[in-house]
C-alpha positions as CSV (number, residue, x, y, z in Angstrom):
1,M,-46.2,-8.0,34.4
2,K,-48.0,-4.7,34.2
3,N,-48.9,-2.9,37.4
4,N,-52.7,-2.8,36.7
5,K,-55.4,-2.5,39.3
6,L,-57.4,-5.6,39.4
7,S,-60.7,-3.7,39.2
8,E,-59.6,-2.3,35.8
9,L,-59.0,-5.7,34.2
10,S,-61.6,-7.8,32.4
11,L,-62.6,-11.2,33.7
12,T,-60.6,-13.0,30.9
13,E,-57.5,-11.0,31.8
14,L,-58.0,-11.9,35.5
15,N,-58.3,-15.6,34.6
16,K,-55.2,-15.4,32.4
17,Q,-53.2,-13.9,35.2
18,K,-54.6,-16.5,37.6
19,K,-53.4,-19.3,35.3
20,Q,-50.0,-17.8,34.9
21,L,-49.5,-17.3,38.6
22,S,-50.7,-20.8,39.4
23,G,-48.3,-22.2,36.9
24,L,-45.5,-20.1,38.3
25,L,-46.3,-21.3,41.8
26,I,-46.5,-24.9,40.9
27,G,-43.3,-24.8,38.8
28,S,-41.3,-23.1,41.5
29,A,-42.7,-25.5,44.1
30,I,-41.4,-28.5,42.1
31,L,-38.0,-26.8,41.7
32,M,-37.8,-25.9,45.3
33,L,-38.6,-29.5,46.3
34,F,-35.5,-30.7,44.4
35,L,-33.4,-27.9,45.8
36,F,-34.5,-28.7,49.3
37,G,-33.7,-32.3,48.8
38,A,-30.2,-31.4,47.7
39,L,-29.8,-29.0,50.6
40,L,-31.0,-31.6,53.1
41,Y,-28.4,-34.0,51.6
42,L,-25.7,-31.4,52.2
43,I,-26.9,-30.8,55.7
44,V,-26.7,-34.5,56.6
45,K,-23.5,-35.1,54.7
46,K,-21.5,-32.1,56.1
47,Q,-23.3,-32.0,59.5
48,N,-23.8,-28.3,59.0
49,F,-27.3,-27.7,60.5
50,V,-27.0,-23.9,60.1
51,L,-28.1,-24.5,56.5
52,L,-31.6,-25.4,57.8
53,S,-32.3,-21.6,58.1
54,V,-32.2,-21.3,54.3
55,I,-35.4,-23.3,53.8
56,P,-37.8,-20.9,55.5
57,G,-36.1,-18.0,53.8
58,C,-36.7,-19.6,50.4
59,M,-40.3,-20.2,51.2
60,L,-40.8,-16.5,51.9
61,A,-40.1,-15.9,48.2
62,W,-43.5,-17.4,47.5
63,L,-45.4,-15.0,49.7
64,P,-45.9,-12.1,47.1
65,V,-47.1,-14.6,44.5
66,A,-49.5,-16.2,47.0
67,I,-50.9,-12.9,48.0
68,K,-51.4,-11.8,44.4
69,L,-53.1,-15.1,43.6
70,S,-55.5,-14.7,46.6
71,Q,-56.3,-11.1,45.4
72,L,-57.0,-12.4,41.9
73,N,-59.3,-15.2,43.3
74,A,-61.2,-12.7,45.4
75,E,-61.7,-10.3,42.4
76,I,-62.8,-13.2,40.2
77,K,-65.3,-14.4,42.9
78,L,-66.6,-10.8,43.3
79,R,-67.1,-10.5,39.6
80,G,-68.9,-13.9,39.5
81,S,-71.3,-12.8,42.3
82,E,-72.0,-9.5,40.5
83,T,-72.8,-11.4,37.3
84,N,-75.1,-13.8,39.2
85,S,-76.9,-11.0,41.1
86,G,-77.8,-9.2,37.9
87,L,-79.9,-12.2,36.6
């Protein structure tokens, strides 16, 4: 993805990025659920509870995407309020 400032993008480009990031977040969440299930099975089967520390570490991988998505939502909301105030 390009490293554009959000203020330089059009509203359609912002919505497109929002859809992409939402899809990425949902897809990775589904994949992580399956992987966490397999990891929990290994933890119980092998009695190796040290592996529990992997779960919060994997969830930190979502943090940059969630931050970018919240910035996109804020910019879209700001553009919507600017459009409505001009009427």
